[in-house]
C-alpha positions as CSV (number, residue, x, y, z in Angstrom):
1,X,-26.8,-2.3,21.2
2,X,-28.9,0.9,21.2
3,X,-31.8,1.2,18.6
4,X,-30.1,3.9,16.6
5,X,-26.6,1.5,16.0
6,X,-29.1,-0.7,14.4
7,X,-29.7,1.6,11.7
8,X,-26.4,1.3,9.9
9,X,-26.9,-2.0,9.1
10,X,-28.9,-3.5,5.8
11,X,-29.5,-6.7,7.8
12,X,-30.3,-7.7,11.5
13,X,-31.1,-10.9,12.7
14,X,-32.9,-10.4,15.9
15,X,-32.7,-13.3,18.3
16,X,-34.1,-12.4,21.8
17,X,-36.3,-15.3,21.8
18,X,-33.8,-18.0,20.6
19,X,-33.3,-20.0,23.6
20,X,-36.8,-20.9,23.1
21,X,-36.3,-22.7,19.8
22,X,-35.1,-26.2,19.4
23,X,-32.4,-27.3,19.6
24,X,-30.7,-24.4,20.8
25,X,-29.7,-26.2,23.7
26,X,-28.3,-29.4,21.8
27,X,-26.9,-28.1,18.8
28,X,-23.5,-25.9,18.4
29,X,-24.9,-22.3,18.2
30,X,-23.3,-21.8,14.7
31,X,-24.6,-25.0,13.6
32,X,-28.1,-24.0,15.0
33,X,-27.8,-20.7,12.7
34,X,-26.9,-22.2,9.8
35,X,-29.6,-24.8,9.4
36,X,-32.4,-22.2,10.7
37,X,-30.8,-20.1,7.7
38,X,-32.1,-22.9,5.6
39,X,-28.7,-24.5,4.6
40,X,-27.2,-27.9,6.2
41,X,-24.8,-27.4,8.9
42,X,-23.0,-30.8,8.1
43,X,-22.2,-29.6,4.2
44,X,-19.7,-26.9,5.3
45,X,-16.3,-27.1,6.6
46,X,-15.2,-26.5,10.1
47,X,-13.0,-23.5,9.2
48,X,-15.8,-21.4,7.5
49,X,-17.9,-21.7,10.6
50,X,-15.4,-19.5,12.7
51,X,-16.4,-15.8,13.6
52,X,-15.6,-12.9,11.2
53,X,-15.6,-9.2,12.4
54,X,-15.1,-6.4,10.0
55,X,-13.4,-3.7,11.9
56,X,-14.1,-0.3,11.4
57,X,-11.6,2.5,10.7
58,X,-13.3,4.9,12.8
59,X,-13.5,2.5,16.0
60,X,-10.0,1.4,15.8
61,X,-8.4,5.3,15.4
62,X,-10.4,6.4,18.4
63,X,-9.2,2.9,20.5
64,X,-5.6,3.9,19.5
65,X,-5.8,7.7,20.5
66,X,-7.2,6.3,23.9
67,X,-4.5,4.1,24.3
68,X,-1.9,6.3,23.9
69,X,-2.6,7.5,27.5
70,X,-1.5,4.2,28.9
71,X,2.1,2.5,28.8
72,X,2.9,-0.9,30.3
73,X,5.8,-3.4,30.0
74,X,3.2,-6.0,30.6
75,X,1.4,-7.8,27.7
76,X,-2.5,-6.7,28.4
77,X,-5.4,-8.9,29.6
78,X,-9.1,-7.7,28.6
79,X,-11.2,-8.7,31.1
80,X,-15.1,-8.6,30.8
81,X,-16.7,-9.1,33.9
82,X,-20.3,-8.9,32.6
83,X,-23.1,-10.2,30.9
84,X,-26.7,-11.5,31.8
85,X,-27.0,-12.1,35.6
86,X,-26.6,-16.0,35.4
87,X,-23.5,-15.8,33.3
88,X,-21.8,-12.9,34.9
89,X,-18.7,-12.8,37.0
90,X,-20.3,-11.8,40.2
91,X,-19.1,-9.1,42.3
92,X,-18.1,-11.1,45.0
93,X,-15.2,-12.2,42.8
94,X,-14.1,-9.2,41.0
95,X,-11.2,-8.2,43.5
96,X,-10.0,-11.8,43.1
97,X,-10.0,-11.7,39.1
98,X,-8.2,-8.7,39.2
99,X,-5.7,-9.5,41.7
100,X,-5.1,-13.0,40.1
101,X,-4.7,-11.7,36.5
102,X,-2.5,-8.6,37.5
103,X,0.1,-11.3,38.5
104,X,1.0,-11.7,34.5
105,X,-0.7,-8.8,33.1
106,X,-1.9,-5.3,33.0
107,X,-5.5,-5.7,33.1
108,X,-8.0,-3.5,31.3
109,X,-11.9,-3.7,32.2
110,X,-14.2,-3.1,29.3
111,X,-18.0,-2.6,29.8
112,X,-21.1,-0.9,28.7
113,X,-22.7,2.6,29.9
114,X,-24.5,0.6,32.5
115,X,-21.3,-0.7,34.1
116,X,-19.4,2.3,33.4
117,X,-19.8,3.4,37.0
118,X,-18.2,-0.2,38.2
119,X,-15.2,-0.5,36.1
120,X,-14.3,2.9,37.1
121,X,-14.2,2.1,40.7
122,X,-12.4,-1.0,40.2
123,X,-9.9,1.0,38.1
124,X,-9.1,3.6,40.7
125,X,-9.4,0.8,43.3
126,X,-6.6,-1.5,42.1
127,X,-4.8,0.5,39.6
128,X,-6.1,-1.2,36.4
129,X,-7.0,0.3,33.2
130,X,-10.8,1.0,32.0
131,X,-11.4,1.0,28.3
132,X,-14.9,1.4,29.2
133,X,-15.3,4.9,27.7
134,X,-14.6,3.5,24.2
135,X,-15.6,0.0,24.6
136,X,-19.2,1.2,25.5
137,X,-19.4,3.2,22.3
138,X,-20.3,0.1,20.2
139,X,-19.9,-3.5,19.1
140,X,-17.4,-2.1,16.7
141,X,-15.6,-0.1,19.5
142,X,-15.2,-3.3,21.8
143,X,-13.7,-5.5,19.0
144,X,-10.7,-2.7,18.2
145,X,-10.2,-3.1,21.9
146,X,-9.8,-6.4,21.5
147,X,-8.2,-6.3,18.3
148,X,-5.6,-3.3,19.0
149,X,-4.9,-3.9,22.6
150,X,-5.3,-7.4,23.8
151,X,-3.0,-10.2,24.4
152,X,-5.3,-12.4,25.7
153,X,-9.2,-11.9,26.9
154,X,-10.8,-13.5,29.8
155,X,-14.8,-13.3,30.0
156,X,-17.8,-14.9,30.4
157,X,-19.7,-16.8,27.9
158,X,-20.9,-13.6,26.1
159,X,-20.4,-11.5,23.2
160,X,-16.8,-10.5,24.0
161,X,-15.8,-14.5,23.7
162,X,-16.9,-14.4,20.1
163,X,-15.6,-11.1,19.3
164,X,-12.4,-12.3,20.7
165,X,-12.3,-15.5,18.7
166,X,-12.9,-13.2,15.4
167,X,-9.9,-11.3,16.1
168,X,-8.0,-14.6,17.1
169,X,-6.9,-13.6,20.4
170,X,-5.9,-16.0,23.0
171,X,-9.2,-16.3,25.1
172,X,-10.4,-17.7,28.3
173,X,-14.3,-18.0,28.6
174,X,-16.2,-19.0,31.6
175,X,-19.4,-21.1,31.3
176,X,-22.3,-21.6,33.4
177,X,-25.6,-22.5,31.9
178,X,-24.3,-24.4,28.4
179,X,-22.0,-26.6,27.7
180,X,-18.8,-25.2,26.5
181,X,-18.7,-27.1,22.8
182,X,-22.4,-25.7,22.0
183,X,-20.5,-22.2,21.6
184,X,-16.7,-22.7,20.7
185,X,-16.9,-25.9,19.1
186,X,-14.9,-23.9,16.3
187,X,-13.0,-21.7,18.3
188,X,-9.5,-22.7,18.3
189,X,-8.3,-19.9,20.3
190,X,-10.6,-20.2,23.1
191,X,-10.1,-22.2,26.4
192,X,-13.4,-22.9,28.2
193,X,-13.5,-23.3,32.1
194,X,-16.9,-25.0,33.1
195,X,-16.7,-25.9,36.8
196,X,-17.9,-29.4,37.6
197,X,-20.6,-27.7,40.1
198,X,-21.9,-25.9,37.1
199,X,-22.2,-29.0,35.3
200,X,-24.1,-30.5,37.8
201,X,-26.3,-27.9,38.7
202,X,-30.1,-27.2,38.1
203,X,-28.9,-24.0,35.9
204,X,-27.9,-26.0,33.0
205,X,-30.3,-24.8,30.3
206,X,-32.0,-22.4,32.5
207,X,-30.5,-18.9,31.1
208,X,-33.0,-17.0,33.0
209,X,-32.6,-18.9,36.5
210,X,-32.8,-16.9,39.6
211,X,-29.0,-16.3,41.3
212,X,-30.6,-15.8,44.6
213,X,-30.4,-19.1,46.0
214,X,-27.5,-21.2,48.1
215,X,-26.8,-23.2,45.1
216,X,-25.5,-20.1,42.9
217,X,-23.2,-18.9,46.0
218,X,-22.1,-22.1,46.7
219,X,-20.7,-23.1,42.7
220,X,-19.0,-19.7,43.3
221,X,-17.7,-20.1,46.5
222,X,-16.0,-23.2,45.2
223,X,-14.5,-21.5,42.2
224,X,-10.8,-21.0,42.5
225,X,-9.6,-18.5,40.3
226,X,-5.9,-19.0,40.8
227,X,-6.4,-22.6,40.1
228,X,-8.4,-22.0,36.7
229,X,-6.6,-19.2,35.6
230,X,-3.2,-20.9,36.3
231,X,-4.2,-24.2,34.5
232,X,-5.3,-22.3,31.6
233,X,-2.0,-20.5,31.4
234,X,-0.1,-23.6,30.8
């Protein structure tokens, strides 16, 4: 999020070094933060641990106006391909995700200003929607895209998953370096995909690992998108 966006808030938790804290890799993220804030997570009911996001009127207005230019007779699947390098869907699999999901949905891509060129190119090449011009304007715009347009969300383990959970949208989240239950234990609308090769890999807990090696390629070469998505749809 750009620095100037932070100025709109009264209080910000800066968590860039959170992965170095204990027990970040051993405790559900929500419980971790509850404990870090001086409370006992075991004394808080699970339904109170679900994410909440307060939708902004201006972002909703802008997203609705942007959406009017699109028409589809299919339910809309918001597809986010991006996050940190180790958790993101690699470019080698962009086409396969789009092709498989397009069987059932009108695919709509989201991204940031840094990925605008990629989503624009994919939109032109495969005839899918590109929501990045609005979703890249801030987290409130991304949430509005999800809340207003999505029937389902497909994303790696990143902020898009948490926003989709807050919006109560059916979500398929693809995990890599961390166990799904440490992220989405209290997210009843989210289904997790954690490939067995990821679970057995050296990447578990290595959130900044190098992806330029044979193990990373092996995992993704053995990831069957059609099978994984099909199993989640049932």
